[in-house]
C-alpha positions in Angstrom: -10.5 -39.9 16.8 -8.1 -41.6 19.2 -9.5 -45.0 18.2 -8.7 -44.2 14.5 -5.2 -43.1 15.5 -4.6 -46.4 17.3 -5.9 -48.4 14.4 -3.7 -46.6 12.0 -0.7 -47.0 14.2 -1.4 -50.8 14.3 -1.8 -50.9 10.5 -5.5 -51.7 10.6 -6.4 -49.3 7.8 -9.7 -51.0 6.9 -11.1 -50.5 10.4 -9.7 -47.0 10.7 -11.3 -46.1 7.4 -14.6 -47.2 8.7 -14.3 -45.3 12.0 -13.2 -42.2 10.2 -16.0 -42.4 7.6 -18.5 -42.1 10.5 -16.6 -39.3 12.1 -16.2 -37.3 9.0 -19.9 -37.5 8.4 -20.4 -35.6 11.7 -17.6 -33.1 11.8 -15.6 -30.6 9.7 -12.5 -31.5 11.7 -9.3 -31.2 9.5 -7.5 -33.7 11.7 -10.1 -36.4 10.9 -9.6 -35.6 7.2 -5.8 -35.8 7.6 -6.2 -39.2 9.2 -8.5 -40.3 6.5 -5.8 -39.4 4.0 -3.2 -41.5 5.9 -5.7 -44.4 5.9 -6.3 -44.1 2.2 -2.5 -44.1 1.5 -2.3 -47.2 3.6 -5.0 -48.8 1.6 -3.3 -47.9 -1.7 -6.1 -45.4 -2.7 -3.8 -42.5 -3.8 -6.5 -40.5 -5.5 -8.7 -40.5 -2.3 -5.7 -39.8 -0.2 -4.9 -36.7 -2.3 -8.5 -35.4 -1.8 -8.4 -35.9 2.0 -5.0 -34.3 2.3 -6.1 -31.3 0.2 -9.2 -30.9 2.5 -7.0 -31.0 5.6 -4.1 -28.9 4.4 -4.8 -25.2 5.0 -5.1 -23.2 8.2 -4.7 -19.6 7.4 -2.0 -18.9 4.8 0.3 -21.9 5.7 -0.3 -25.5 4.8 -0.3 -28.1 7.5 3.2 -29.8 7.1 1.8 -33.4 7.7 -1.0 -32.9 5.2 1.5 -31.4 2.7 3.9 -34.3 3.0 1.0 -36.8 2.7 -0.2 -35.0 -0.4 3.3 -35.1 -1.9 3.5 -38.9 -1.3 0.1 -39.4 -2.9 1.2 -37.3 -5.9 4.4 -39.4 -6.3 2.4 -42.6 -6.2 0.1 -41.2 -8.8 3.1 -40.4 -11.0 2.9 -36.6 -10.5 6.6 -36.1 -9.4 6.6 -32.5 -10.5 3.6 -31.7 -8.2 5.5 -33.4 -5.3 8.6 -31.3 -6.0 6.3 -28.2 -6.0 5.0 -29.2 -2.6 8.6 -29.7 -1.4 9.4 -26.2 -2.5 6.5 -24.8 -0.5 7.6 -26.7 2.5 11.1 -25.5 2.2 9.8 -21.9 1.8 7.7 -22.2 5.0 10.7 -23.7 6.8 12.9 -20.8 5.7 10.3 -18.3 6.9 9.6 -20.1 10.1 13.2 -20.5 11.3 14.3 -22.8 14.0 12.3 -21.1 16.8 8.8 -21.2 15.6 6.2 -23.6 16.8 6.0 -25.4 13.4 9.8 -25.9 13.0 9.9 -29.6 14.0 6.8 -30.5 11.9 8.3 -28.7 8.9 11.6 -30.4 9.3 10.0 -33.8 9.4 7.7 -33.0 6.4 10.7 -31.9 4.3 12.6 -35.0 5.3 9.7 -37.3 4.4 9.2 -35.7 1.0 12.9 -35.6 0.2 13.2 -39.3 1.0 10.1 -40.2 -1.1 11.6 -38.3 -4.0 15.0 -39.9 -3.7 
């Protein structure tokens, strides 16, 4: 997984996609699916990105902030602005319930910022 993260960071989405395809075939890991979503966004495949972000999103009742923001970006690129606004509303709700002291506060703040910027 670290190799895929390094490839994504360097912008080599094609190679990261290949590494992640092998990894996803062997694991149910949500992080691998999240990274696959990032890779698909980087490759311009919004529909596949949406699918991978959806698969990586939930842990218990709360959605993973990174997966939610990635899903919102995919929705915007697919022309589904209302879906992205709905995701932003869910992120803001989680942020409100979380407060500044919870372990997800920074991730939620970043995700809200990313989606707000993408919608601007």
